[in-house]
C-alpha positions as CSV (number, residue, x, y, z in Angstrom):
1,M,-9.2,-20.9,-9.9
2,Q,-8.5,-18.0,-12.2
3,S,-7.8,-18.5,-15.9
4,S,-6.5,-16.0,-18.3
5,D,-5.2,-16.0,-21.9
6,P,-2.0,-14.0,-22.0
7,T,-2.7,-13.0,-25.6
8,K,-6.1,-11.3,-24.3
9,G,-6.6,-8.5,-21.7
10,A,-7.8,-9.0,-18.2
11,A,-11.3,-8.9,-19.5
12,D,-10.7,-12.5,-20.5
13,E,-10.0,-13.6,-17.0
14,I,-12.4,-16.0,-15.4
15,A,-12.5,-16.4,-11.6
16,I,-14.5,-19.2,-9.9
17,S,-14.6,-20.7,-6.6
18,V,-15.0,-24.4,-6.2
19,Q,-16.4,-25.9,-2.9
20,V,-16.3,-29.7,-2.4
21,E,-18.4,-31.3,0.3
22,G,-19.5,-35.0,0.4
23,H,-18.0,-35.8,-2.9
24,R,-19.8,-33.2,-4.7
25,A,-18.6,-30.0,-6.0
26,R,-20.1,-26.5,-6.2
27,V,-18.9,-23.8,-8.5
28,A,-19.8,-20.2,-8.1
29,S,-18.2,-16.8,-8.6
30,A,-14.8,-16.2,-6.9
31,R,-14.9,-15.3,-3.2
32,A,-11.2,-14.9,-2.2
33,A,-8.5,-13.7,-4.3
34,A,-5.8,-14.5,-1.8
35,S,-6.3,-18.2,-2.2
36,A,-6.6,-18.1,-5.8
37,V,-4.8,-20.2,-8.5
38,R,-3.9,-18.2,-11.5
39,T,-3.1,-19.7,-14.8
40,T,-3.6,-19.5,-18.5
41,R,-6.0,-21.6,-20.4
42,A,-3.1,-23.8,-21.5
43,G,-1.9,-24.2,-17.9
44,L,-5.5,-25.2,-16.8
45,A,-5.8,-27.6,-19.6
46,A,-2.4,-29.2,-18.5
47,V,-3.7,-29.5,-14.8
48,L,-7.2,-30.7,-15.7
49,Y,-6.6,-32.9,-18.7
50,G,-2.9,-33.5,-19.0
51,G,-2.1,-34.9,-15.8
52,V,0.2,-32.3,-14.6
53,P,-0.2,-32.0,-10.8
54,L,-0.8,-28.4,-9.7
55,G,2.3,-28.3,-7.6
56,A,4.4,-29.1,-10.8
57,A,2.4,-26.7,-12.8
58,V,3.4,-24.0,-10.3
59,R,7.2,-25.0,-10.3
60,L,7.1,-24.9,-14.1
61,G,5.6,-21.5,-14.3
62,L,2.3,-22.7,-15.9
63,A,0.3,-21.5,-12.7
64,D,0.7,-19.2,-9.7
65,A,-0.5,-20.0,-6.2
66,D,0.6,-20.0,-2.7
67,P,1.7,-23.3,-1.1
68,R,-1.2,-23.7,1.2
69,T,-3.6,-23.3,-1.7
70,V,-1.8,-25.9,-3.8
71,A,-1.9,-28.2,-0.8
72,R,-5.7,-27.8,-0.7
73,V,-6.4,-27.9,-4.3
74,E,-4.0,-30.6,-5.7
75,P,-6.0,-33.7,-4.0
76,V,-9.2,-32.4,-5.6
77,L,-7.6,-32.3,-9.2
78,A,-5.4,-35.3,-8.9
79,L,-5.8,-37.8,-11.7
80,P,-5.1,-41.5,-11.4
81,P,-1.7,-42.6,-12.9
82,P,-2.1,-43.4,-16.6
83,A,-2.6,-47.1,-17.4
84,P,-2.2,-48.4,-21.0
85,I,-5.1,-50.4,-22.4
86,D,-2.9,-52.8,-24.0
87,S,-0.3,-54.6,-21.9
88,F,3.1,-55.3,-23.6
């Protein structure tokens, strides 16, 4: 996943590779640009903390990734549906 702030230059871009095996994730330097997810910091926050699925972020222009990458990454980043603490 690559994240960059559009207000800064390419030097601000961060590229990482995440490998998930046996319910454990390992993060390392990026290995393949072809299967990258490109987004801004705001887009990354929307996906990781805001509950926006990666596919929706791509459709909304918050991220850029090919469909095969989205299909692989989306289940890893999926959040459970929000549930209110108080029932009404």
